[in-house]
ZASESE-927450 format. One record per atom (N, C-alpha, C, CB): chain; atom name; y, z, x negated. Coordinates in Angstrom, 1 decimal. Glycine has a CB too. Layout:
BEGIN
   cadena   atomo       py       pz       px
        A      CA        Y        Z        X
...
END
This chain:
BEGIN
   cadena   atomo       py       pz       px
        A       N     38.4    -14.4      0.8
        A      CA     38.7    -14.6      1.7
        A       C     38.8    -15.9      0.6
        A      CB     39.6    -13.8      2.5
        A       N     39.3    -16.4      2.0
        A      CA     39.8    -17.9      1.5
        A       C     40.9    -18.6      1.8
        A      CB     39.2    -18.8      1.9
        A       N     42.2    -18.9      0.3
        A      CA     42.7    -19.4      1.1
        A       C     44.0    -20.2      1.4
        A      CB     42.6    -18.8      1.5
        A       N     44.7    -20.5      1.9
        A      CA     44.8    -21.8      2.4
        A       C     46.3    -22.3      2.6
        A      CB     44.0    -21.9      3.8
        A       N     46.2    -24.0      2.3
        A      CA     48.1    -24.0      1.1
        A       C     47.9    -24.1      2.4
        A      CB     49.2    -25.3     -0.5
        A       N     49.3    -24.5      2.3
        A      CA     50.3    -24.7      3.2
        A       C     51.0    -27.0      2.6
        A      CB     51.8    -22.9      2.8
        A       N     49.6    -27.1      4.3
        A      CA     50.3    -28.6      3.9
        A       C     51.7    -28.8      3.4
        A      CB     50.4    -29.5      5.2
        A       N     51.8    -30.1      2.7
        A      CA     53.1    -30.8      2.3
        A       C     53.4    -32.6      3.3
        A      CB     52.9    -31.0      0.0
        A       N     54.0    -33.7      2.7
        A      CA     54.2    -34.8      2.7
        A       C     53.6    -35.4      2.8
        A      CB     54.5    -35.2      2.2
        A       N     52.5    -35.8      2.4
        A      CA     51.3    -36.5      2.3
        A       C     50.1    -36.1      4.1
        A      CB     50.6    -35.8      0.5
        A       N     50.1    -34.6      4.4
        A      CA     49.7    -34.3      5.2
        A       C     50.7    -35.1      6.7
        A      CB     49.5    -32.9      4.9
        A       N     52.0    -34.8      6.3
        A      CA     53.0    -34.8      7.6
        A       C     52.5    -36.4      7.5
        A      CB     55.1    -34.2      7.5
        A       N     52.2    -37.3      7.2
        A      CA     52.3    -38.9      7.4
        A       C     51.1    -39.5      7.7
        A      CB     52.8    -39.6      6.2
        A       N     49.9    -37.9      7.0
        A      CA     48.1    -38.8      7.6
        A       C     48.5    -38.0      8.8
        A      CB     45.9    -38.3      6.6
        A       N     49.5    -36.6      9.6
        A      CA     49.7    -36.4     10.9
        A       C     50.3    -37.3     11.6
        A      CB     50.1    -35.5     11.0
        A       N     51.0    -38.1     11.2
        A      CA     51.9    -39.5     12.3
        A       C     50.6    -40.4     12.4
        A      CB     53.7    -40.7     11.3
        A       N     49.9    -40.6     11.2
        A      CA     49.5    -41.5     11.5
        A       C     48.7    -41.7     12.6
        A      CB     49.2    -41.8     10.8
        A       N     47.8    -40.4     12.3
        A      CA     47.1    -39.8     13.5
        A       C     47.0    -40.0     15.1
        A      CB     47.4    -38.7     13.5
        A       N     48.8    -39.4     15.2
        A      CA     49.4    -39.6     17.2
        A       C     49.6    -40.9     16.9
        A      CB     51.2    -38.7     18.0
        A       N     49.8    -41.8     16.0
        A      CA     50.2    -42.7     16.6
        A       C     48.8    -44.3     16.6
        A      CB     51.7    -42.9     16.0
        A       N     47.9    -43.3     15.7
        A      CA     46.2    -44.1     15.8
        A       C     47.0    -45.5     15.3
        A      CB     45.1    -44.4     17.8
        A       N     47.7    -45.3     13.8
        A      CA     47.5    -46.2     13.0
        A       C     46.6    -46.1     11.6
        A      CB     48.6    -46.4     12.8
        A       N     46.3    -47.1     10.6
        A      CA     45.9    -46.8      9.9
        A       C     47.0    -46.8      8.5
        A      CB     44.7    -47.4     10.0
        A       N     47.3    -45.9      7.5
        A      CA     46.8    -46.0      6.6
        A       C     46.2    -46.7      5.2
        A      CB     46.5    -45.9      7.1
        A       N     47.3    -46.7      4.7
        A      CA     46.9    -47.7      3.2
        A       C     47.4    -46.2      1.9
        A      CB     48.4    -49.8      2.9
        A       N     46.6    -46.0      1.6
        A      CA     46.5    -45.0      0.0
        A       C     45.2    -45.3     -0.6
        A      CB     46.6    -43.1      0.0
        A       N     45.9    -44.3     -2.1
        A      CA     45.1    -44.2     -3.5
        A       C     44.1    -43.2     -3.6
        A      CB     46.0    -43.9     -4.8
        A       N     42.0    -42.9     -3.5
        A      CA     42.2    -41.6     -3.6
        A       C     41.4    -41.8     -4.8
        A      CB     41.8    -40.5     -2.4
        A       N     41.4    -40.7     -5.8
        A      CA     40.1    -41.2     -7.1
        A       C     40.4    -42.1     -7.9
        A      CB     38.7    -41.9     -6.6
        A       N     41.6    -43.0     -7.8
        A      CA     41.9    -44.1     -8.7
        A       C     42.0    -45.4     -7.7
        A      CB     40.8    -44.3     -9.9
        A       N     41.0    -45.7     -6.4
        A      CA     40.9    -46.8     -5.4
        A       C     41.7    -46.5     -4.4
        A      CB     39.5    -47.1     -4.9
        A       N     42.3    -48.2     -4.2
        A      CA     42.8    -48.5     -2.9
        A       C     41.9    -48.3     -2.0
        A      CB     43.2    -49.7     -2.8
        A       N     42.5    -48.3     -0.1
        A      CA     41.7    -47.9      0.4
        A       C     42.8    -47.7      1.5
        A      CB     40.8    -47.0     -0.3
        A       N     41.9    -48.4      3.1
        A      CA     42.8    -48.8      3.9
        A       C     41.6    -48.0      5.0
        A      CB     43.2    -50.6      3.9
        A       N     42.6    -46.7      5.8
        A      CA     41.7    -45.9      6.3
        A       C     42.8    -45.3      7.7
        A      CB     41.2    -44.6      4.9
        A       N     41.3    -44.9      8.7
        A      CA     42.3    -44.7     10.2
        A       C     42.2    -43.3     10.0
        A      CB     41.6    -45.3     12.0
        A       N     43.2    -42.2      9.8
        A      CA     42.7    -41.1     10.3
        A       C     42.5    -40.5     11.8
        A      CB     43.3    -40.5      9.7
        A       N     41.1    -39.3     11.3
        A      CA     40.5    -39.0     12.9
        A       C     40.7    -37.1     13.2
        A      CB     38.4    -39.5     12.8
        A       N     40.4    -37.2     11.5
        A      CA     41.2    -35.6     12.2
        A       C     41.1    -35.2     11.1
        A      CB     40.4    -34.3     13.5
        A       N     42.5    -33.9     11.1
        A      CA     43.4    -33.2     10.2
        A       C     43.3    -31.2      9.8
        A      CB     44.9    -33.7     11.0
        A       N     42.5    -31.0      9.3
        A      CA     41.6    -29.4      9.0
        A       C     41.9    -29.4      7.6
        A      CB     39.5    -29.5      9.4
        A       N     41.2    -27.5      7.5
        A      CA     40.4    -26.9      6.5
        A       C     39.4    -26.8      6.2
        A      CB     40.4    -26.1      6.4
        A       N     38.5    -26.9      4.7
        A      CA     37.6    -27.2      4.3
        A       C     37.4    -26.0      3.0
        A      CB     37.9    -28.7      4.1
        A       N     37.4    -24.9      3.2
        A      CA     37.6    -23.8      2.4
        A       C     38.7    -23.8      1.6
        A      CB     36.4    -23.6      1.6
        A       N     39.8    -23.2      2.9
        A      CA     41.1    -23.9      2.4
        A       C     41.4    -24.3      1.7
        A      CB     41.9    -23.7      2.2
        A       N     41.3    -25.9      1.6
        A      CA     41.6    -26.8      1.3
        A       C     41.6    -28.2      2.5
        A      CB     41.0    -26.8      0.3
        A       N     42.6    -28.2      2.6
        A      CA     42.8    -29.0      3.5
        A       C     42.4    -30.4      3.3
        A      CB     43.8    -28.9      3.9
        A       N     41.7    -30.7      4.1
        A      CA     41.0    -31.8      4.4
        A       C     40.7    -33.1      5.7
        A      CB     40.1    -31.3      4.1
        A       N     41.0    -34.2      5.3
        A      CA     41.5    -35.7      6.4
        A       C     39.5    -36.1      6.6
        A      CB     42.9    -37.5      5.1
        A       N     39.4    -36.0      7.5
        A      CA     38.4    -36.5      8.1
        A       C     39.1    -38.9      8.8
        A      CB     38.1    -34.9      9.6
        A       N     38.9    -39.1      7.6
        A      CA     39.1    -41.2      8.0
        A       C     37.8    -42.2      8.0
        A      CB     40.1    -42.3      6.4
        A       N     38.3    -43.0      8.6
        A      CA     37.3    -44.0      8.7
        A       C     37.8    -45.1      8.1
        A      CB     36.9    -44.3      9.9
        A       N     37.5    -46.0      7.2
        A      CA     37.5    -46.5      6.5
        A       C     37.7    -47.5      7.1
        A      CB     37.0    -46.3      5.9
        A       N     38.7    -49.2      6.8
        A      CA     38.4    -49.9      6.9
        A       C     38.8    -50.8      6.5
        A      CB     38.3    -49.8      7.4
        A       N     39.1    -51.1      5.0
        A      CA     39.4    -51.3      3.8
        A       C     39.8    -51.5      3.2
        A      CB     39.2    -51.6      3.4
        A       N     39.4    -51.6      1.6
        A      CA     39.9    -51.2      0.2
        A       C     39.2    -51.3     -0.2
        A      CB     40.3    -50.2     -0.3
        A       N     39.0    -50.4     -2.1
        A      CA     38.3    -50.1     -2.2
        A       C     36.7    -48.8     -2.4
        A      CB     38.8    -50.7     -2.4
        A       N     35.5    -49.0     -2.7
        A      CA     35.1    -47.8     -2.7
        A       C     34.6    -47.0     -3.8
        A      CB     34.4    -47.8     -1.9
        A       N     34.2    -46.1     -4.3
        A      CA     32.9    -46.1     -5.2
        A       C     31.7    -46.4     -5.2
        A      CB     32.5    -45.3     -5.5
        A       N     31.4    -47.2     -4.2
        A      CA     29.9    -47.7     -4.6
        A       C     30.3    -48.6     -4.2
        A      CB     28.4    -47.2     -4.1
        A       N     31.3    -50.0     -4.2
        A      CA     31.5    -50.9     -4.7
        A       C     32.4    -51.9     -2.9
        A      CB     29.8    -51.3     -5.5
        A       N     31.5    -52.2     -2.1
        A      CA     32.1    -52.7     -0.8
        A       C     31.4    -51.9     -0.3
        A      CB     32.1    -54.2     -0.2
        A       N     32.1    -52.1      1.4
        A      CA     31.9    -51.2      2.3
        A       C     30.6    -52.2      3.4
        A      CB     33.6    -50.6      3.1
        A       N     30.3    -49.9      3.9
        A      CA     29.2    -50.6      3.8
        A       C     29.2    -51.6      5.2
        A      CB     27.9    -49.5      3.6
        A       N     27.7    -51.7      5.3
        A      CA     28.2    -53.3      6.0
        A       C     27.4    -52.7      7.1
        A      CB     27.6    -55.2      5.4
        A       N     26.8    -50.8      8.0
        A      CA     27.2    -50.3      8.9
        A       C     28.1    -49.3      9.3
        A      CB     26.5    -50.2      9.1
        A       N     29.0    -49.5      9.9
        A      CA     30.3    -49.7     10.2
        A       C     29.6    -48.1     10.5
        A      CB     31.1    -51.0     11.4
        A       N     28.8    -47.1     11.1
        A      CA     29.0    -45.5     11.4
        A       C     28.4    -44.8      9.5
        A      CB     27.6    -44.8     13.1
        A       N     29.4    -45.6      9.0
        A      CA     28.7    -45.4      7.1
        A       C     30.0    -44.7      6.8
        A      CB     28.3    -47.1      5.7
        A       N     31.2    -45.7      7.2
        A      CA     32.5    -46.1      7.0
        A       C     33.0    -44.6      6.7
        A      CB     33.3    -47.0      8.3
        A       N     32.4    -43.3      7.0
        A      CA     32.9    -42.2      7.5
        A       C     33.8    -41.7      5.9
        A      CB     31.6    -41.0      8.3
        A       N     35.1    -41.3      6.2
        A      CA     35.4    -40.9      4.4
        A       C     35.7    -39.4      4.8
        A      CB     37.1    -41.9      3.3
        A       N     35.4    -38.5      3.8
        A      CA     36.0    -36.8      4.0
        A       C     37.2    -36.6      2.6
        A      CB     34.3    -35.3      3.8
        A       N     38.1    -36.1      2.9
        A      CA     39.0    -36.4      1.9
        A       C     40.1    -35.8      1.2
        A      CB     39.2    -37.1      2.2
        A       N     39.7    -35.5      0.4
        A      CA     40.9    -33.6      0.4
        A       C     42.3    -34.5      0.5
        A      CB     40.8    -32.2     -1.9
        A       N     43.3    -34.2      1.1
        A      CA     44.5    -33.8      1.5
        A       C     45.6    -34.1     -0.3
        A      CB     44.2    -31.8      2.1
        A       N     44.9    -33.4     -1.0
        A      CA     45.9    -32.7     -2.4
        A       C     45.3    -34.2     -3.3
        A      CB     45.1    -30.6     -3.3
        A       N     44.3    -34.5     -2.7
        A      CA     43.5    -35.9     -4.1
        A       C     44.5    -37.0     -3.3
        A      CB     40.8    -36.5     -4.0
        A       N     44.8    -37.0     -2.3
        A      CA     45.4    -38.5     -1.8
        A       C     46.6    -38.5     -3.0
        A      CB     46.1    -38.6      0.1
        A       N     47.1    -39.7     -3.0
        A      CA     47.7    -40.5     -3.6
        A       C     48.7    -41.5     -2.8
        A      CB     46.8    -41.0     -4.3
        A       N     50.1    -41.8     -3.3
        A      CA     50.6    -43.0     -2.5
        A       C     50.6    -43.3     -1.4
        A      CB     50.2    -43.8     -2.7
        A       N     50.3    -42.9      0.1
        A      CA     50.0    -42.9      1.1
        A       C     51.1    -43.5      1.9
        A      CB     49.7    -41.9      1.4
        A       N     51.2    -44.3      3.1
        A      CA     52.1    -45.3      4.0
        A       C     51.5    -46.0      4.8
        A      CB     52.8    -46.2      3.4
        A       N     52.1    -45.6      5.6
        A      CA     51.2    -47.0      7.2
        A       C     50.8    -47.9      6.8
        A      CB     52.1    -47.8      8.6
        A       N     50.8    -48.8      7.4
        A      CA     49.5    -49.6      7.9
        A       C     50.9    -50.8      8.2
        A      CB     48.1    -48.7      9.7
        A       N     50.9    -52.0      7.8
        A      CA     51.9    -52.7      8.8
        A       C     51.3    -52.5      9.9
        A      CB     52.3    -54.2      8.6
        A       N     52.3    -52.4     10.7
        A      CA     51.7    -52.2     12.6
        A       C     50.7    -53.1     13.1
        A      CB     53.1    -52.5     13.9
        A       N     51.3    -54.4     12.7
        A      CA     49.8    -55.3     13.2
        A       C     48.4    -54.8     12.8
        A      CB     49.7    -56.8     12.7
        A       N     48.5    -54.0     12.1
        A      CA     46.5    -53.8     11.6
        A       C     45.9    -52.5     12.7
        A      CB     46.4    -52.9      9.3
        A       N     44.6    -53.4     12.2
        A      CA     44.0    -52.7     14.2
        A       C     43.2    -51.1     13.9
        A      CB     42.1    -54.2     15.3
        A       N     43.6    -50.1     14.4
        A      CA     43.4    -49.0     14.3
        A       C     42.2    -48.9     14.6
        A      CB     44.1    -48.2     14.8
        A       N     40.9    -48.7     14.2
        A      CA     39.0    -48.8     14.4
        A       C     38.1    -47.5     13.9
        A      CB     38.4    -50.2     13.4
        A       N     37.4    -47.4     15.1
        A      CA     37.1    -46.4     14.6
        A       C     35.2    -46.7     14.7
        A      CB     37.9    -45.2     15.3
        A       N     34.5    -45.7     15.2
        A      CA     33.0    -46.7     15.4
        A       C     31.7    -45.2     16.4
        A      CB     32.1    -47.2     12.9
        A       N     30.9    -46.0     16.7
        A      CA     30.3    -45.5     17.7
        A       C     30.2    -43.4     17.4
        A      CB     28.8    -46.6     17.7
        A       N     29.9    -43.2     16.6
        A      CA     29.2    -42.4     16.3
        A       C     30.3    -41.1     16.0
        A      CB     28.2    -43.1     15.3
        A       N     31.5    -41.0     16.3
        A      CA     32.9    -40.3     16.1
        A       C     32.5    -38.9     16.9
        A      CB     34.5    -41.4     16.8
        A       N     32.8    -37.9     17.1
        A      CA     32.4    -37.1     17.3
        A       C     33.6    -35.5     17.9
        A      CB     31.6    -37.1     16.2
        A       N     35.0    -35.8     18.4
        A      CA     36.1    -34.5     17.9
        A       C     36.0    -33.7     17.9
        A      CB     37.0    -34.3     18.1
        A       N     35.3    -33.6     18.4
        A      CA     34.3    -32.0     18.5
        A       C     33.5    -31.1     17.4
        A      CB     33.0    -32.2     19.5
        A       N     33.3    -31.9     17.0
        A      CA     32.5    -31.5     15.1
        A       C     32.6    -33.0     14.4
        A      CB     30.2    -30.8     15.1
        A       N     33.7    -32.8     13.5
        A      CA     34.1    -34.0     12.6
        A       C     33.3    -33.6     11.6
        A      CB     35.6    -34.3     12.3
        A       N     32.1    -34.0     11.6
        A      CA     31.2    -34.7     10.5
        A       C     30.5    -33.6      9.5
        A      CB     32.3    -35.7      9.5
        A       N     30.6    -32.3      9.8
        A      CA     31.1    -31.3      9.0
        A       C     32.3    -31.6      7.7
        A      CB     29.8    -30.7      8.5
        A       N     33.0    -32.3      7.9
        A      CA     33.8    -32.1      6.4
        A       C     35.3    -31.5      6.8
        A      CB     33.9    -33.9      5.4
        A       N     35.2    -30.4      8.3
        A      CA     36.9    -29.6      8.4
        A       C     35.5    -28.2      8.8
        A      CB     38.8    -30.5     10.2
        A       N     35.7    -27.2      8.9
        A      CA     35.7    -26.4      9.1
        A       C     37.1    -25.1      9.8
        A      CB     35.0    -26.4      8.2
        A       N     37.8    -25.8     10.2
        A      CA     39.1    -25.2     10.6
        A       C     40.2    -26.4     11.2
        A      CB     39.7    -24.3      9.2
        A       N     39.5    -27.0     12.3
        A      CA     40.2    -28.1     12.8
        A       C     41.5    -28.3     12.7
        A      CB     40.1    -28.3     13.7
        A       N     42.6    -28.5     13.2
        A      CA     44.4    -29.1     13.3
        A       C     44.8    -29.7     14.0
        A      CB     45.0    -29.9     12.5
        A       N     43.9    -31.3     13.8
        A      CA     44.6    -31.9     14.8
        A       C     43.3    -33.4     15.0
        A      CB     46.5    -32.3     14.2
        A       N     42.9    -33.6     15.8
        A      CA     41.8    -34.5     16.1
        A       C     42.9    -35.2     16.9
        A      CB     40.3    -34.0     17.0
        A       N     41.3    -36.7     16.5
        A      CA     41.3    -37.9     17.7
        A       C     40.5    -37.3     18.7
        A      CB     40.6    -39.5     17.3
        A       N     41.4    -37.7     20.4
        A      CA     40.3    -37.2     21.0
        A       C     39.1    -38.5     21.4
        A      CB     40.8    -36.3     22.2
        A       N     37.7    -38.1     22.3
        A      CA     37.1    -39.0     22.5
        A       C     37.7    -40.5     23.6
        A      CB     36.0    -38.2     23.0
        A       N     38.3    -39.9     23.9
        A      CA     39.8    -41.1     24.9
        A       C     40.2    -41.7     23.8
        A      CB     41.4    -40.3     25.8
        A       N     40.7    -41.7     22.5
        A      CA     41.0    -41.6     21.5
        A       C     42.5    -41.2     21.0
        A      CB     40.7    -42.5     21.2
        A       N     43.8    -40.4     22.2
        A      CA     44.6    -39.6     22.2
        A       C     44.2    -38.9     20.8
        A      CB     44.6    -38.8     23.4
        A       N     45.5    -37.9     20.6
        A      CA     45.2    -36.6     19.4
        A       C     45.1    -35.5     20.7
        A      CB     46.9    -36.1     18.1
        A       N     44.2    -34.5     20.1
        A      CA     43.7    -33.8     20.5
        A       C     44.0    -32.3     19.8
        A      CB     42.5    -34.3     20.5
        A       N     44.8    -31.1     19.9
        A      CA     45.1    -30.2     18.8
        A       C     43.3    -29.4     19.0
        A      CB     46.8    -29.0     19.0
        A       N     42.4    -28.9     17.0
        A      CA     41.7    -28.7     17.3
        A       C     41.3    -27.1     18.0
        A      CB     41.3    -29.2     16.6
END
């Protein structure tokens, strides 16, 4: 049986950003990143974020040149210091985003940006 933990304040900030199509700045495993939240849900009972990284640090150095490879699956409980990015920061995505099947990152989808760009419940 899988146990699902209750979402906390980090989830609330990420959900607000997703609904508003606003990037966020966060720290994940000690690296500062700017990401655009695309989907929130659960993977094996853990809260999970599917995000498109637009700036900051990665585990391999710089962002991949191929924009289709900038997707990040982040465990919400491992995210530190999440804040909404400057309102003038553009929200970005890549053409390989599929809201119906967010990259196997999420078993149980709660909310995702629809193909039209508006949030849709999972």
